[in-house]
N, C-alpha and C positions, 0 to 999 in steps of 0.2 A: 340797087342803092347808089345814089350819086355821090360825087366827091364832096359835096357840101352838106350831106345829111347830118353831120355832127358839128357843123359850125355853130358856135354860140355867140350871143350878143348881150350887151348890157351887163346887168348884175350877174346873170348866170355865167358869163364869160369870166368876170372878175373872181367869182367863187371857184370856178374850175381852175383858173390859173393859180390862185392862192393855194388851193389844196394840193395840186399836182407839184407845184414848186417846192412846197414844204416837204412833201414826201421825197422828192429827189434830193433836196438838201440833206435830209437825214442820212441817206446812203453816202453821198459825197463826204459828209462830215465824218462819218464813222470810218472812212478809209484812212483818215489821218489823225483823228482826235485821240486815239488810243496810244499813239507812238510815244508821246512824252510821258505817259504814265506807266510805261512798261517796267522800269526799275522798282517802282513802289508796288505795283501789282505782283511782281515776282517775289519781293520781300514778304508781302502779306500772305501769299498763298504757297510759299516755300518752293518756288520754281528756280531752277538753275538759270545761268545766263543763256545757255544753249536752248533750254526749254521755253523760255519766255518769248522767244521769237515766234513761237507757234500761235501766239495770240493774234499776230498779224497774218501769218501764213495760213492758218486755218480759215480765216475769213476770206482772204483773197482766193484761195483754192476753190472754195464753194461758189463765190460770186462770179469768178471768171468762167466757171463751168456752166453756170446758169444763163449768163448774158446772151449767148448765141441761141438759146432755146426760147427766148422771150417772144420772138415773132410767131413761132409755132404754137406756143402755149396761149398766146393772145387769140389766135385764130380758133383754137380748139375749144377754149373755155369762154371766149368772149373777152375783149380787152378790158372792159370795166370790171368784170368779175375777177379776172386774173390780177388786175392792179390792186383791187381791194384786198384780195387774199394775201398778196405780197406785203401790203402795208400792215395788215393784222399780224401776219407771221413775224415780220421784222420787229414790230412793237413788242410782241410777247417774248421773242428771243432776246431783245434788249433788256427786258425785266429779268430774265433768267441769267443773263450775263452779270447784271448788278447784284443779284442775290447769290451768286456762286460762292461757295465756302471752300472749294478745293480747286486746284488747277485743272484736273480732268473735267470737272463740271463746267468751268469757264470755256475750255476748248470746245466741248460739245455744243454749248450755247452759241459760241462764235461761228461754228459751222452752220448751225440752223439760221443764224442771223445772216450769214453770207448767202445761203440758198434763197432766202426771201429778198434780201437786199439786191441781189443781182437782177431781179425782175423789176426793180423800181426805176432805174435810170433810163434804159432804152424804151420802156413802156411809157414813161413820163414824157420823153421827147416826142414819141409818136402821137400821144394824146394832145400835146400842145400844138403840134403841127396841124392835126385834124380839127382842132377847135377854132382855128383862125381861118378866115377866107383866104383863098390863094393870093389875093392881092395884098395880104398883110403877113405873108410868111416870114418876112424879115423880123417882124415883131416877135413871133413865136421863137425863132432861133435866137434873137437877142435875149429873151428871158432865159432860155436854156443856157446861153453863154454866161450870164451872170451867175446862174446856179453852179455851173461847172467850175468857175473860178472861186466864187465866194466859199463854197463848201470846203474843198481841200485847204484853201487859204486860211480860213478861220479855225479849222480843226486844231492845229497845234496851240493856237492862242487860247481857245476855249478849254481845251484839254488841260493845258498848263494851269490856267486859272482855277478850274474846278478841283484839280488834284492838289494844288498848293493851298487853296483856301478852305477846302472842305474834305472830300474823300473821293477815291477813284470810282466807286460805284456810280457816282453822279454822272460820269461821262456816258453811261448807258441809260440811266433813269431819265435823262433829259429828253429822250425820245418818246417817253410815255405820253405826256400831254400832247405832243406834236402828232403822234400816231392816232390818238383818239380824235383830235380835231380833224385830221384828214379823212378818217373813216366816216365821221358824221357829215361833213360838208360834201364830200364826193359821193357818198352813198345815196344822198338825196338829190344830187344835182347832175352828176355825170350820166350821159346817155350810154346805153349798151350798144356794143357792136355785135352783129350776128356771129355765132360760132359756126365752124365748119367741121363736121364729124368725118374726118378722113382717117385712113389706116395709120396706126401708130408705127413710126419708123424705129423699131426697137434696136436694130443693129446700128442705125445712125446715131441714136441717142447714146448708146454705149461707147461707140468709137469717138464721138465728139467730146463727151464729158470726160471719159478716161484719158483721152489724148491731151486735152487742154489742162486737166488737173496734173498730169505727169509733167507737162511742159512747165507749168507754173511752179511745181515743186522743184524741178531741175534748176530753174532760174533763181528761185529764192533761197534754196538750201545748198546749192552746188558749192559755193565758196566755203560755207561752214563745214561741209562734209568733205572738203578737199577734192571736189569734183570727181573724176573718174577713178580715184583711189577707193571710193566707197561703192560697194555692190548695189546699194539701193539707188544711188544716182545713176549708175550704169543701166540698171533695169528701167528706170523711169525715162531716161534719155532715149533708149531704144524704142520703148513703147510710144513715147510722144511722137517720134518720127514715123513709126509704122502705123500707129493708130490714126494720126491726122492725114497722112497720105491715103490710107485706105478709106477714110471718111470722104475725102474729096472725090476719089474714084467712085465711091458708092453714091454720094449725093448727086452726082451728075448723070447717074444711070437710072435712078428710081424716079417714079412719077411724083411721089409726095415725100420728099426728104424733110428731116426735122429742121434743117437750116437750108433755105433755098439759095444755094450758091449761084444759081443762074441769074439772081438779082444783080450780080456783078457784071452782067452784060451791059448794064448802063455804065458807060465810060466814066461819067463824072463821079459816080459812087465809088468805082474801083480806084480812081486816082485820088479822090478825097480821102479814102480810107488809108492810103499810103501816107498822105500828108498828115492825117490825124495820128497815125503811128509815130511820126516824127515829133508832133506836138506833145503826145503823151510821154515820149522819151525825154524831152527837155523838161516838162513840168514835174514829173515824178522823180526824175534824177536830181533836179535841183532841190526838191523837197527832202531828199535824203542827205545831200551834201551840205547844204547851208546850215541846218540845225547842228550837225556835227561840228562844223567849223566854228560857229558862233559860241557853242557851249564848251567844246573841248579846247579850242585855241584862244578864244577871247574871254572865256569865263562868263558868258551870258547864262541867266537862269532859263529854265524851260519856257516860262511865261514871256521873258524878254525876247527870246529867239522867236517865239510864236508871234509876238506883236510886230516884230520887224518883217516877218514873212507875210503877215496879213496886210502890210502896207501895199503889197502888189495888187490886192483886190480893190483898193479904193479908186485908182484911176479907171479900172475896168467898170466898176459900178457907175462912175460918173460919165464915162465916154461910150459905154455900150449903147445907151439910147441915141447918142449922136451917130454912131456907126449904123444903127438900125435905121435912123431917119435918112441917112445918105443912101443906103442900100434901097430903102423903100421908094425913094423918089427917083432912083435911077441915076443919081449924081455920080456914083462910083459902082463899078461892076464887082460882083462877089470875088472873082478870081484876082482882080487888081487889089481889092481890100485885103484878101488873104496873103497875097505876095508881099504887100506892104507890112502886114502884121508879122510875117516870118522874118523879114529883113530887120524890123525893129527888135524882135525877140532875139535874133542873133547878136545885134549890137548891144542890147541890154545885158545878155549873158556874158559877152566878152568884157563889158565894162565892170561887171561884178568880179569876174576872174582877175582883172587887173587891179581891183581895189583890195584884194586879199593881201594883207601884210600883218606882221606882228603888232603893229601900232594902230590898226584900224579900229574904229568904234562904230556905233550905230549910225551916226550921221554920215559916215563915209559911203554907206550903201544906199542912202535914200534916193539920190538921183537915178541910179541904175534900177532900183526897185520900181520907181515910178515909170521908168522907161518900159519895163517888162509889163507892168499893168496896162500901159497904153497898147502894147502889142496884143495882149489877150482880148482887148476890146474889139480888135479888128481881125480876130482869128476864129473864135468859136462860131460867131454868127454867120459869116460867109461860108465857112466850111460846112456848117449844117445845111445852108441853102444849096450849095453845090451838090452835096450828097443826096439830099432828099427831095429837092424841088420837082424833079421830073418823074418821080416814082408813082405808079398807080397806088390807090388806097390799099389794095390787098397786100402789096409788097412793102408798104411803109414800115411795118413792124420789123421785117427782115432787114431792111436798109438801116433802120435805127440800131438794130442789134449789131450789125457789122461795123457801123460807125463807132459805136461805143466800145466794142470789143477791140478794135484797132488801137484806141487810146490806151486801154488797159494792158494789152500785150506789149505795146511800145514802152509803157512804164515798167513792166516786169523785165523786159530785155535790158533797158537802161540801168535799172537798179542792179541787175546781175553783173553787168559790165563794170559799173562803178565800184561795186563791192570787190570784184576780182582785181581791178586795176589799182585800188587804193593801196593794198599791201605791196604790190609790185613797184608802183611809183615811189612809195615811201622808202623802200629798200634801195631803189636807184638813187634817190637824192641823198640818202644817208651815206651811201658809198661815195658819191661824188663830192660831198662836202667834207668827208673825213680824209680824203686822199692827201690833201696838203697840210693836215693838222698832225704834226709830229715834232720831235725835239729839234729838228733842223730848221723849222719854220721860225723866221725872225720875230714875228709877233708873239709866238709862243715863248721864245727865249726871253723876250723883254718882260712878258707878263709873269714868268716864273721867278723873276727877281723880286717880285712883291708878294707873291703868295706861294704856298707849297705846291709842288707838282701834283700831289694828290687832289688838293682842293681845286686846282686849275683844271685838271682832267674832268672832275665832276661837273664843274661849271660849263666846260666846253661840250660835254656830252649832252647836257640839258639844252644848251643853246642850239646845238646841231639838230637834236631831236625836234625842237620847236620849229626851226627853219625848214627841216625836211617835211614836217607836217603841213606847214603853210604852203610850200611849193607843191605838195601833193594835192591839196584842195584846189589850188589854182589850176593845175593840170586837168583835174577832173571836170571842173567847170568849163574849161576850154574845149573839152571833148563834147560838151552839150551844145556848143555852137554848130557843130557839124550837121546834126539832123535838121536844125532850123534852116541852114543854108541849102541843104539838099532838097528840102520841101518846095523851094521856090520854083525850080523848073518843072516839078511835078504838077504844081497848081497851074502854071502857065499853059500846060498841055490840055487842061480841061476845056470843054466847050463853053462858049458864052452862055450865061444863065440870066434870064430875065426874071426879076422879082415881081414887078408890077404886071397887071394884066389889063388889056384894053377894056 
């Protein structure tokens, strides 16, 4: 079977792109759409503050465990068959989430949703790349870039609107018509890839899935559980380290591993995976910090915060075609475009951090949000090209799985660090700001002449708490500049990639 066996043209290509894109958007959307609805879901289903976080954790644990298996599952069952099964399972699980009448029911449904959702992203990227001729690979990656940015970017906005105007089950029910549409269009149009009946790597599956699940649990729940003070965190940390190291040793020794790590012999894939880790760290870290700052410090509603975050997606949607055109025509090399994107991303993140003040409003962040949207337009497409351009068709699924897993793990690590550092930086700033506030301070003495000392202390405590919080959010965003800067030399070490073919 040749590399061009599954290339589509005309209306068939349009249908395949539409169906695959919508399926991928569903998964990306559900990674963020539920966040703004958590307080309402917890209130309706009687979940505590600590328990409600499992609505997100259960989904991410399942999804991140499945993503690296997608290449093997596609080969074993056929890429089309596996993709359609993932869409159907994700759609059914979405219905079960919306119909849940108790918190345990919702958690079980979210696990099922994550198991099928994990198969949508990497497989959709592999299908898009296979459906376009090699001379138009930039177009395929450009489409995936828009999906990767629009999905998470629109999630908080759409989730806030549906929750505020209607009810939280609609954030899950919205997937039903989309899933049915994808099943019908792709079921009748998408070509099947031949399956390969090879021995099942039972040990590899166990080590990989359990190791990644423990790593994700450790990163997401560590701060809540006080890290190594909790026995469960200690156990998961140990097994994540042991299980994943054991898996790497095992995968490099067996003939048919569940995740072909030998795909990383391709230098560009290995380096681009590191850069994508940095991109995921910046993207998902900011998606955690900014809503907290906008809602807690500035008093934004969930919908208002979501709309401001969605502003980042507009420049990406507008400029991604331009980026694709420049890459397609060879005007700019993929590694140059990605380096430029990371540089702009670092600058935009720094600009947002410097804009954080107690008096900021929505308009304060518009220039920086636009700046970051421009960066994304020049990141996802070239990174996808660098990662997958030179891979043989058989290794494309494994490469796409590694590419997407890198972004997810980068995001998980970033969120864990941000969560841990938030309390520490807040305590640091509280201590620093209160050092000079005492009865010997001249400003305090003057103010105490007009109001009672009790009222003055209450006012000062509130002002200090607000300022400490503002400075903490600024510090956390400044931390996210680091991975963007660090990714630039990594990208420059990749080999030159040609997009067009003679």
